[in-house]
C-alpha positions in Angstrom: 10.8 -45.5 -16.3 10.7 -42.0 -14.7 8.0 -39.4 -15.4 7.4 -36.1 -14.1 4.1 -34.9 -12.5 3.5 -31.2 -12.8 1.2 -29.1 -10.5 -1.7 -27.0 -11.8 0.2 -24.0 -10.4 2.3 -22.2 -12.9 5.9 -21.6 -12.2 5.3 -18.2 -11.2 5.3 -17.9 -7.2 1.8 -17.2 -5.6 3.0 -13.8 -4.1 3.9 -12.7 -7.5 0.3 -13.5 -8.8 -1.7 -10.4 -9.4 -4.9 -12.2 -8.6 -3.4 -13.3 -5.1 -2.0 -9.4 -4.5 -5.6 -8.2 -5.7 -7.1 -10.3 -3.4 -5.0 -9.5 -0.3 -5.4 -5.6 -1.1 -9.0 -6.0 -1.2 -9.1 -8.0 2.1 -7.0 -5.2 3.8 -9.4 -2.6 2.6 -12.5 -4.6 3.8 -10.9 -4.8 7.1 -10.2 -1.2 7.4 -13.7 -0.2 6.5 -15.0 -2.3 9.1 -12.8 -1.2 11.9 -13.5 2.6 10.9 -17.0 2.1 10.7 -17.5 0.1 13.9 -19.0 2.5 16.5 -19.2 0.9 19.6 -21.6 3.6 21.2 -24.6 2.3 19.3 -26.7 -0.3 21.4 -29.2 -2.2 19.8 -32.8 -1.4 20.8 -32.2 1.7 22.6 -33.3 5.1 20.7 -34.9 8.1 21.8 -38.2 7.0 21.0 -38.0 3.8 23.0 -38.1 6.2 26.3 -40.8 5.4 28.6 -43.7 7.9 28.6 -43.9 9.4 32.2 -47.3 8.8 33.8 -49.6 12.1 34.4 -50.4 12.6 37.5 -54.3 14.0 38.2 
């Protein structure tokens, strides 16, 4: 008695599946956008309006 178990994946390889290729492309695009828009010059909480007001000498 022998029987064959089939997996849920089709005979098509994973790297040839259009959904896998689409997911990889979207992931790469999102990584590029993240890196390009990353601005290390911005420090949280510091803006020109947060500067201390100098004391007025009378």
